N, C-alpha and C positions, 0 to 999 in steps of 0.2 A: 302218740295222739293222732287221731285222724285230722283231716283238713277242716277245721271248724268254720272257715270262711266260705266254704263252697259246698254246703250241705245239699243244695238243690241238685248238684251234679250227682249226689249219692242217693237219688231216689229211683225206685223201680218204675213208678207210674206218675203221670200227671192226670188228675181226674177231670171230669167234664167241665169243671169250674176253674180249671187252671191251677189247682192246688197240688203241690208236691206231696205224694204219699210217703211218709217216713218208711224207711226199710224195716221189715219185720224182725230182722235179726242183725243188729249192728252194735258197735261199741257204744258206751254211754254218751260220749260227746256227739256222735252222729245221730243217735236216737233223740237226745234232748233238743239239739239244734234243728233236727228234722221236724219235730213237733212244733217248735217255735215258728219255723217257716210255714208250716201248714196253717197255723193260727193267723199269721200275718197275711197269708194268701186268702184266708177266709174273709178278713176285713176288707181286703182289696176287692174281692168278689161282691161283697154286700154294697160297696160304694161305687162300683163301676157303672159308667154310662149315665150317671145322674147329673143334672144341671144344678144351678144354685138353689132353686126351689126344692129340688129333691134332697139336697144335702142339708137344707134348713128345716125340713119337715119335723114335726114333733108329734108325740103320742100323748093323748090325754093332757094332764097338767104338767108333765115333765118338760124341762127345758133342754133335755138331751137331744142332740141332732147327730146325723151321720158326719156332717162336717166337723162338729165339735169332737166326735170320736177320733176322726183322722188327726186333728190337731193335738188332742190329748195324748194319743198314742205316739205321735212324733215327740212330744215333750217327754213322755215316759221312756221312750227309747234313749233319748239324749241324757236323761237323768240317770238311768241305771247303768248304761254302758259308757257313756262319755264322762259324766261327773263321778259316779260311784266307782265303777271298775277302773277306769283310766286316770281318774283324778284331774280331769280337764275342767277348765272354767266354762261357764255357760256360754253358748254361742247364740248368734241371732236366730230367732227373735227373743229368746229366753233371757238374754243378758240385760235387757232394758226394762223388764217387767217389774212393776211394784207388786210383788206377791202379797204384801201386807194389805194393800188396798183392795186386791181382788184375788183371792186364793184360787178361784176358778177362771182366771183370765183366759186360758187357752180355750175353754169351752165357750165363753161369752164372745171372744174376739173372732171366732171362726166365722160368724155371720158376716163379717166385713171382708172376708177373703174370697177370692174366686175359687171355683172348683179346681181349676188347674193349679193354683197356688197351694191349696190344701193337699192335693195329691202329691205335688212335688215336694212339699215340706215333709210329708210322711215318708215318701220313698227315699229322700236323701237321708233322713234320720235312720231308716232301716239300713241303708247302705253303709253309713258311718258305723253303726253297731256291728254289722258283719265284718267290716274292715278292722275294727278294734279287736275283735275276737281273733281274727286271722293273724293279727300282728303279735299275738302272745308268743313268747318263746316256746319252742318245742318242749314237750314233756311236762308243762305246767297243768294242762288239762283243766278239768272242772274244779280242782282243788285250789286254783289260783284265787288269792284273796283280793278283794277290792282295794284300791289305793286309798279310798276315802272311808274313814271309820264313821260309824254311827255315833250319836251323842254319848252312848255308854262305853265307847271305846272298841266295841266289837266291829269286825269287818266281815261282811258276807262273802261267801265264795262265789265263783262264777256259776257253780251248780245252783246255788240259792237264787242268784239273779235270773238265770235262765228259767228255772222253775217258777219264779215269781212272774216273769214276763209271760210264760205260757198261761198261767192263771189269769193274769190281767187281760190278755187278749181273749181267752175263752169266756170270761165273764162279760166283757164288752161285746163280744160277737153275739151273745144272746140278746143284748140290747139292739144290736144292729139288725138281727132277724126281725124284730118287731118294727123297728123304724122303716126298714126297707119294705116290709109288707104293707105298711100304712101309705107308702108313696105310690106303689104301682101293683100291689098284690103279689109281688114276686116272693116266693117262699123257698125253703130248702134248708136242711140242717140248721 
C-alpha cells in the first residue's frame, strides 16, 4: 500500500488555488486520497481570507454559511475517520453536544465562533483524519473495515468512507461556490 497519510507529497502539481492535483496514474489508495485532498483544498480555497461577516453570509432563504460548512466538515471528518474507522469516542467540541436537541448544532453554532477558530477546528480534524489513515497497518489498504458497525451490523470499508467523504466535500463545495460568490463575487470551479 502506498503512504496514505502523505498524499499531498504524491502530487504532480499544485494549481493556482493551492489545490493538489491527484496523480493521473497511481494506485487506488493514492488516487482516492488524492481526490479527497483536492476536495478538502477546494473548501479551504472557498473560505480563505474571509472575516466573520464573510463566513456568516447566506444566500436567499438558506441558513447555510461558509463558517457552518467548515464546522460541519470538521464534524464529518471526525465522525467518519475518528469514530467510524478508528472506533474512537467523540472529542471536543462534539463530545458535549446534545444532538437530540439540535441535530444541526455544528451549522448553527458556527456563528458563535471566530474565523480563526473555525479554520483551526477544520484543519485539525483533517490532520487527525490523515493521521488515522497513516496509522493503519501496512497491507490493509482500502479494504480495511471500520471499527464501528452501522445499526444493521455492517461495517463500511475505508474505500467506502473515502468515497463518501469525496462526495460530501464535492456536494458542499458546490454550496461554497454560491456562498463565496455572494460575499465578494469571487467565482471559479
